C-alpha positions in Angstrom: 72.1 -43.1 55.4 70.7 -40.0 56.7 67.7 -38.4 55.1 67.3 -34.8 54.7 63.9 -33.4 55.3 62.2 -32.1 52.2 61.8 -28.4 52.1 58.4 -27.0 51.3 57.3 -23.6 50.7 54.5 -22.1 52.7 52.1 -20.2 50.5 49.1 -19.0 52.2 46.0 -19.9 50.2 43.9 -17.2 51.6 46.4 -14.5 50.8 44.2 -13.3 47.8 40.9 -13.6 49.7 40.1 -9.9 49.7 40.7 -9.7 45.9 38.5 -12.7 45.3 35.8 -11.4 47.6 35.9 -8.0 45.9 35.6 -9.7 42.4 32.7 -11.8 43.6 30.9 -8.7 45.0 31.5 -6.9 41.7 30.0 -9.8 39.7 26.9 -9.9 41.9 26.5 -6.1 41.6 26.7 -6.3 37.8 24.1 -9.2 37.6 21.7 -7.2 39.8 22.0 -4.2 37.5 21.1 -6.4 34.5 17.9 -7.5 36.1 16.4 -4.0 35.7 12.9 -4.1 34.1 12.6 -2.8 30.6 10.3 0.1 29.9 7.4 -0.7 27.5 5.3 1.6 25.4 1.6 1.3 26.3 -1.8 2.6 25.2 -0.7 3.9 21.8 -3.6 5.7 20.1 -3.7 7.6 16.9 -6.4 9.8 15.3 -6.6 11.4 11.9 -9.0 14.3 11.5 -9.8 16.7 8.7 -9.5 20.2 10.1 -10.4 23.0 7.6 -8.0 22.5 4.6 -5.6 20.0 6.2 -5.4 16.5 7.8 -4.0 16.3 11.3 -2.6 13.3 13.1 -2.5 13.1 16.9 -0.9 10.4 19.0 -1.0 9.6 22.6 0.9 6.9 24.6 2.2 6.1 28.0 5.2 4.2 29.4 5.3 1.3 31.8 7.8 3.0 34.0 7.9 6.6 35.1 10.0 8.8 32.8 10.4 12.5 32.2 11.1 14.1 28.9 11.7 11.7 26.0 12.9 12.2 22.4 10.5 11.1 19.7 11.0 10.4 16.0 7.8 10.0 14.0 8.4 8.7 10.4 5.7 8.7 7.7 5.1 5.7 5.4 6.4 7.7 2.4 9.9 7.4 4.0 10.5 11.1 3.2 8.6 12.9 6.0 9.6 12.7 9.6 9.2 14.8 12.8 11.7 14.9 15.6 10.7 16.4 19.0 11.1 16.3 22.7 8.0 15.8 24.8 7.1 15.5 28.4 4.2 13.6 30.0 1.1 15.4 31.3 0.0 15.0 34.9 -1.5 11.6 34.2 1.7 10.3 32.7 0.4 10.3 29.1 2.6 11.7 26.2 0.9 13.6 23.4 2.2 14.2 19.9 0.5 16.5 17.5 -1.4 17.6 15.7 1.0 16.7 12.9 0.2 17.9 9.4 1.7 18.0 6.0 0.3 21.5 5.4 -2.9 22.9 3.8 -4.4 20.8 1.0 -1.9 18.0 1.4 -3.1 14.7 2.8 -1.1 12.6 5.2 0.6 9.6 3.5 -1.4 6.4 4.2 0.3 3.3 5.4 2.5 2.1 8.2 4.2 4.9 10.2 6.9 4.4 12.8 7.1 5.9 16.2 10.5 5.7 17.9 10.9 6.9 21.5 14.3 7.4 23.1 14.3 7.2 26.8 16.8 9.1 29.1 18.9 6.0 29.4 19.4 5.7 25.7 17.0 2.8 25.2 14.8 3.0 22.1 11.2 1.8 21.9 9.6 1.4 18.5 6.0 0.9 17.5 4.1 1.0 14.2 0.8 2.6 13.5 -1.5 2.5 10.5 -2.6 5.9 9.1 -5.7 5.9 6.9 -7.8 8.7 5.5 -10.7 9.6 7.7 
């Protein structure tokens, strides 16, 4: 009885090595991009002053990472009044909003106001402040 040798197919295992290596590099690149530090809103200060016939609110804040112009939405506690503006930092990196007013002989709504800051990468930072009559 003669035996016939078994035929095997030769499939190189490392044939897809460049594709696997490329995929691995892409995954590493994506994970490194996700490790970026988040920007934080710092040193938020608010002041309310009576100036002639009106009340004025002024805000200052800074960001933990350098940024240029930002979009800001300031919403009053009455949920009816809001201000939307674009602001840039001064030479020290501080952003200033205001003075904000409701007009002559109209007081600012007391309570919790919301400050929302949109960074150039689309990230939103949100903080609350309490506004009280001076």
